[in-house]
C-alpha positions in Angstrom: 2.6 8.8 14.4 1.8 7.1 11.1 0.8 3.9 12.9 -1.6 5.9 15.1 -3.1 7.7 12.0 -3.7 4.3 10.3 -5.5 3.0 13.3 -7.7 6.1 13.6 -8.3 6.2 9.9 -9.4 2.6 9.9 -11.7 3.2 12.9 -13.1 6.2 11.2 -13.8 4.3 8.0 -15.6 1.4 9.7 -17.0 1.0 13.2 -16.3 -2.7 13.3 -12.9 -4.4 12.8 -12.2 -5.3 9.2 -10.4 -8.6 8.6 -8.9 -9.6 5.3 -10.8 -12.6 4.0 -9.9 -15.2 1.5 -11.6 -14.3 -1.8 -12.6 -16.2 -4.9 -10.5 -13.6 -6.7 -7.5 -15.8 -6.0 -8.7 -18.0 -8.8 -11.6 -16.4 -10.6 -11.9 -12.6 -10.6 -11.5 -10.4 -13.7 -9.2 -7.4 -13.9 -10.8 -4.0 -13.8 -9.6 -0.9 -15.5 -10.0 2.6 -14.0 -12.6 5.0 -15.2 -11.3 7.8 -17.4 -11.6 11.3 -16.0 -12.0 14.5 -17.9 -10.1 17.6 -16.9 -12.1 20.0 -14.7 -13.1 23.4 -16.0 -11.2 26.5 -14.9 -13.8 27.4 -12.4 -13.8 24.1 -10.6 -12.4 23.7 -7.1 -9.3 21.6 -7.0 -6.3 20.6 -5.0 -3.4 20.0 -7.3 0.4 19.3 -7.3 3.1 21.2 -9.2 5.2 18.6 -11.1 8.2 20.6 -12.1 8.8 23.7 -10.0 8.7 23.7 -6.2 6.4 26.6 -5.4 4.9 27.8 -2.1 1.3 27.0 -1.2 -1.0 29.8 -2.4 -4.5 30.0 -0.9 -7.3 32.3 -2.0 -10.1 32.9 0.4 -13.6 32.1 -1.0 -14.8 35.7 -0.8 -11.9 37.0 -3.0 -12.6 34.7 -6.0 -13.7 36.0 -9.3 -15.6 34.1 -11.9 -12.6 33.7 -14.2 -10.2 32.4 -11.5 -9.5 28.8 -10.7 -10.0 27.8 -7.1 -6.9 25.7 -6.7 -4.0 25.0 -4.3 -0.7 24.1 -5.9 1.4 21.6 -4.0 5.1 20.8 -4.7 6.3 17.5 -6.0 7.9 16.8 -2.7 4.5 15.6 -1.4 5.2 12.3 -3.1 8.8 12.1 -1.8 8.0 12.5 1.9 9.2 16.0 2.6 7.1 18.4 4.7 5.2 20.5 2.1 4.0 23.5 4.1 1.7 24.6 6.8 -1.9 23.3 7.0 -4.0 25.6 4.8 -7.4 24.1 5.4 -9.8 23.9 8.3 -12.4 21.2 7.4 -12.0 17.8 5.7 -15.1 16.1 4.3 -16.0 13.4 1.9 -18.7 13.4 -0.8 -19.8 11.3 -3.8 -18.0 12.0 -7.0 -19.8 14.3 -9.5 -20.5 11.4 -11.9 -21.8 9.2 -9.0 -19.0 6.7 -9.6 -16.8 6.7 -6.4 -16.0 9.1 -3.6 -13.8 12.1 -3.2 -12.2 14.0 -0.4 -12.7 17.8 0.1 -10.4 20.2 1.9 -12.7 23.0 2.7 -14.2 23.9 -0.7 -11.4 22.2 -2.7 -11.5 18.8 -4.3 -8.4 16.7 -3.6 -6.5 15.7 -6.7 -3.7 13.4 -7.7 -0.2 14.7 -8.7 -1.2 14.7 -12.3 -4.3 16.8 -11.5 -6.8 14.0 -11.8 -9.7 13.9 -9.3 -8.9 11.5 -6.4 -11.8 9.2 -7.1 -11.9 6.4 -4.6 -13.8 3.1 -4.9 -15.5 3.2 -1.5 -16.7 5.6 1.1 -14.7 3.8 3.7 -11.5 4.4 1.9 -12.4 8.1 1.3 -13.1 8.5 5.0 -9.8 6.8 5.9 -7.8 9.2 3.6 -9.8 12.1 5.0 -8.7 11.1 8.5 -5.1 11.3 7.4 -5.6 14.9 6.2 -7.6 15.8 9.3 -4.8 14.8 11.7 -2.2 16.9 9.9 -0.6 19.5 12.2 -1.0 23.3 11.8 2.8 23.8 11.5 3.3 21.3 8.6 1.7 18.7 6.3 3.7 15.5 6.6 3.1 13.2 3.6 5.0 10.4 5.4 2.1 10.1 7.8 -0.4 9.6 5.0 0.4 6.1 3.5 -3.1 5.5 2.3 -3.1 8.7 0.3 0.1 7.7 -1.4 -1.2 4.3 -2.2 -4.3 5.8 -3.6 -2.3 8.0 -5.9 -0.2 5.0 -7.0 -3.3 2.9 -7.8 -4.9 5.7 -9.8 -1.8 6.9 -11.7 1.1 4.5 -11.8 -0.6 1.1 -11.9 -2.8 1.7 -15.0 0.2 2.9 -17.0 2.7 0.3 -15.8 0.5 -2.7 -15.0 2.3 -5.2 -17.2 5.8 -4.1 -15.9 4.6 -4.4 -12.3 3.3 -7.9 -12.8 6.5 -8.9 -14.7 8.7 -7.5 -11.8 6.6 -9.3 -9.1 6.8 -12.6 -11.0 10.6 -12.2 -11.3 10.9 -11.5 -7.6 9.4 -15.0 -7.0 12.8 -16.6 -7.6 14.4 -14.6 -4.8 11.5 -14.8 -2.4 12.4 -14.6 1.3 10.3 -17.6 2.3 12.2 -19.9 -0.1 15.6 -19.3 1.6 16.7 -22.0 4.2 19.6 -21.9 6.5 21.9 -24.9 6.2 20.7 -27.8 8.3 24.1 -29.4 8.9 25.7 -26.3 10.4 25.8 -25.9 14.2 25.5 -22.2 13.8 22.4 -22.3 11.7 20.6 -25.6 12.5 18.3 -23.9 15.1 17.3 -21.3 12.6 16.6 -24.0 10.0 14.3 -25.8 12.4 12.3 -22.7 13.2 12.1 -21.9 9.4 10.6 -25.3 8.8 8.2 -25.0 11.7 6.9 -21.5 10.7 7.3 -21.2 7.0 6.5 -24.7 5.7 2.7 -24.2 6.3 2.8 -21.2 4.0 4.7 -23.3 1.4 2.1 -26.0 1.7 -0.6 -23.4 1.0 1.3 -22.3 -2.1 1.3 -25.8 -3.4 -2.4 -26.4 -2.7 -3.3 -23.0 -4.2 -1.3 -23.1 -7.4 -0.8 -26.8 -7.8 3.0 -26.6 -7.9 5.5 -27.4 -5.1 7.9 -24.5 -4.5 11.6 -25.2 -4.2 13.7 -24.1 -1.2 17.4 -23.3 -1.4 20.3 -22.1 0.8 21.9 -19.6 -1.6 21.4 -16.0 -0.7 21.1 -15.3 -4.4 17.9 -17.3 -4.7 17.2 -20.1 -7.1 14.9 -21.0 -10.0 11.2 -21.8 -9.3 9.1 -23.9 -11.6 7.8 -22.0 -14.7 4.3 -23.3 -13.9 4.4 -21.7 -10.5 5.5 -18.4 -12.0 2.8 -18.6 -14.7 0.2 -19.3 -12.1 1.2 -16.3 -10.0 1.2 -14.1 -13.1 -2.4 -15.2 -13.9 -3.5 -14.3 -10.4 -1.9 -10.9 -10.6 -3.6 -10.2 -13.9 -7.0 -10.7 -12.3 -6.5 -7.9 -9.7 -7.9 -4.5 -9.9 -5.6 -1.5 -9.7 -6.0 -0.9 -6.0 -5.3 -4.6 -5.2 -2.2 -4.7 -7.4 -0.9 -1.5 -5.8 -1.3 -3.1 -2.4 0.4 -6.3 -3.4 3.3 -4.4 -4.9 3.7 -2.3 -1.7 3.5 -5.5 0.4 6.1 -7.2 -1.6 8.5 -4.3 -1.4 8.2 -4.2 2.4 8.2 -7.9 2.9 10.7 -8.9 0.2 8.3 -11.7 -0.5 5.6 -11.9 -3.1 4.4 -15.1 -1.3 3.7 -13.2 1.9 2.0 -10.5 -0.1 -0.2 -13.1 -1.8 -0.8 -14.7 1.6 -2.3 -11.5 2.9 -4.2 -10.9 -0.4 -5.9 -14.3 -0.3 -6.6 -14.2 3.4 -4.0 -16.9 4.4 -2.0 -14.4 6.6 -3.0 -11.7 9.0 -0.8 -8.6 9.6 0.9 -10.0 12.7 1.5 -13.3 11.1 3.2 -11.7 8.1 5.4 -9.4 10.2 6.6 -12.4 12.3 7.6 -14.3 9.1 9.3 -11.2 7.6 11.4 -10.7 10.7 11.9 -14.3 11.6 15.7 -14.5 11.3 16.4 -11.0 12.6 14.2 -11.5 15.7 16.2 -14.7 16.4 19.3 -12.6 16.4 17.7 -10.0 18.6 16.7 -12.7 21.1 20.3 -14.0 21.1 22.3 -10.7 21.1 19.8 -8.1 22.3 17.9 -5.2 20.7 19.7 -2.1 19.5 17.6 0.9 20.6 17.1 3.4 17.8 17.8 0.7 15.3 15.8 -2.5 15.6 12.8 -0.9 17.3 12.5 1.8 14.6 12.8 -0.9 11.9 9.9 -2.9 13.5 7.7 0.2 13.8 8.3 1.2 10.2 7.6 -2.4 9.0 4.3 -2.4 10.9 3.2 0.9 9.3 4.1 -0.3 5.8 2.4 -3.7 6.1 -0.6 -2.4 8.0 -1.3 0.5 5.6 -1.0 -1.7 2.5 -3.3 -4.3 4.1 -5.9 -1.7 5.2 -5.8 -0.1 1.7 -6.3 -3.6 0.2 -9.3 -4.2 2.4 -10.9 -0.8 1.8 -10.3 -1.0 -1.9 -12.6 -4.0 -2.0 -15.5 -2.3 -0.2 -18.2 -0.5 -2.2 
């Protein structure tokens, strides 16, 4: 379902296929900080979330409003945790330019969509706004399912979490470099793993060569499942690249790393070295070899693959649309 929504949202956002391209940002772009937003007046239309108490959705019809009432819909915190949050309460989803002319917003009927902390959901591009609008449009009457709206969740992360914790996110991603998935190698001198080692060399080495050419440091490979220690120069180079990202890009890289267990694969997508299918094949390399040998477990492996495709695809689409103006 979520994979279908991403595809439809992406098509709704742009008529032509959008491919991630290598950008000069990998070496030269400057970091951007989000615009500050003021709180709306009590009479403004809004779509907000209740942080502490789980409350039912309350909707006031437009013809029952009084001048001193706030036109708002309160959503429970469970929206950000994946639970079904209630029946669909709106009929029409549209997009419009932000009031200050800086960015785009999504409208649910006459209500402006907001983040969990009640800030306007101000998006960098019309394409991204239309993609998120499509996620809301395809919600069913009997229930709003946040787990089918990955772009919406990434947008909230980029607007709220990243500006407050940017340095910690970069520090965590840099630390993950030492335990990166692509640096692990199965033992070459073991009959049980020699075939896996050969395939790792064939498929992963080109990515490691790209890392060396991009950052000027040759990464180390190791056979310990606990990881190893990469050169401090490589870690520093990755940190400098991450510092040059905008909030949407950093949110995408963080989401990609969490799904792939690899900051290298995340950066490969970010810089245009890897496409979605290439990344998924690398992430699932060892497990797919086991499936080929022992067979697929229905309700297990197939669900894992579908979930991984949704997570990697949504983060990649969000990255692409965050770069559009």
